[in-house]
N, C-alpha and C positions, 0 to 999 in steps of 0.2 A: 168504348172502349177507352174510354180516357180515364186515369185516375184521377181522381178530384173530390178525395174525401171530404171536403168543406165547402163545397158547392159555389167555387170561386168562377166558374166557367161563363154561367149568365152574368156575372160583375162584369169580369175582366174583356169578350169577347166583341159587347159592341162598343169600348175604347178603343181596342185595337182596329177593329174593322172601322169605326168613325176616320183614325188618323189617317187611313190609305194603306195598311195593311192586312194581310191576312191572317188570322189564327189558326192554326197547324196545328196545336195541338200541347196541351199540358202533363206531366206528371210530378209526382207529388211522391216526398219519403218522409213518412214519418217516423219517430223515437218517441218515446216516453214523453218528453218535453219539450221538443224542438221537430223544427220540420223544415227540408227544402222545397221551397214550389219551383217549378222549372218551366217556363212557358216558351213555348214555338211559334214566334213570327215568319213569314214569310210576302215576300211581294215578286212581281215578274220579272223585274228586274235585280232580283239579291236581296241581303241584306247587308249592311254595313253596323262597323261597331256603332257609329252614331244613329243606325236605326234604334236599335238593343239599348243604346243609353236614354234616347229620348223615349221608347216605350215604358222603360223602367220607371224612369220618374214619375211619370202620367200614371203607372200603375198602382205605385208604390203611392203616390197621394190617395185615388180611388180606395186600396185595400185600407189604409190607415183610417179613410172615412167608414168604409162598411163592415171594415173587422171581422172577416169570417174566419181566421186563424183563432182558434182558442190558444194555440202555444207560441213563444217565440218564434221565428220562421225566417228564412233570406230568400228573397226573391232574385231567380236569374231569368233572364229575357236571354231568347239565342235563336238563330238561324235552325232548321231543322236538317244543317248540311246534304250531301250529295248521297249519304247512305241513309236515307231520313226515315221514319219510321211513319209507319201506316197506321194512323190513328183507327180511320173510319172508312167504311164501306167507301164510300163516297171517293176518300183518296185509293182507296185502292182499286176501283173503276176506271179513274183519270190514268193508273200504270197498268191496265193490260198491256200483256208485248213486253212488259218489262223483268228482267229478273231480280228476283227476291228470294230474301230468305226468311225461312217462319219456325218460329217455336208454338210448341202447342203445351196445352197444360195435361192433355191425355197424351195417348199413345195413338197414330192413325196407322193402322198398318203398319205395327211395331216400331215407329217412326216419333220422336219428339221433335226434330229438326230435319227441314226439308227446304231444299233451296233450288230455283229453279225455273222458269220462265211463269207468270205469271198468265194464265189463259182463260178466266173466266172469273165473274166476279158479279154476286146477285145476295139480295139481305142475310140467306142460309148460309149458304156455302162459295166457297176460291176453289179454283182446278187451279194447279198446278203441276206443269210439266219437267220432270227432272232430265239432266244431261243423260241416265241411262235407260229415256225413252218411258218412263215410267208418270202417269198421270193420277196424283192425289186428290181426291177431293175430302176438303177439310171444313170442320161445321167452323163458323163464325165465333160460334158460341167456344171450340177450345184455340182457339187463336189467342197466346201470352203475348206476342211479340210477333209482329210484321215490319220486314222492313226492305227499301230498296237493297239492291246489292251492286252495285257498278264497282265494274274490274277496271282500275285506273292504269295496269298491263297494258300500255299498248305495244305492240310490236311493231316496229320500222325494217321496213327491209331497206339493207344498201345497195 
């Protein structure tokens, strides 16, 4: 589910892993004569600005040598954040039981936006149980975007 039109993942993933980080995902936004390449990294203790800077310097050097992007581009290194995008079925499997927001490329039972608890994931489908207690089986091929939906509105009783 990576948007990797330049084949960057096989170049950058080993470098990121070798530096002690997890490669979380990549997004490429391409126009006629420029591109923005956003790479997400993670690690158990979280990601700092210094982590992003270190990875950016290393990847910039590697990408300058490999030169996979045919147009001028901007490289951005980021943490996936708390409401992180889920790029792979493996990431989704680790998120079973969590609240998610899923956008689909085509309607699933007349809906393209489905929010609820991620109940099941396999290589073909995911199952999301909505607040209305309706279960949606969504083909992985239909997923345009899936992300965690962490609610930070914590209620405190006085």
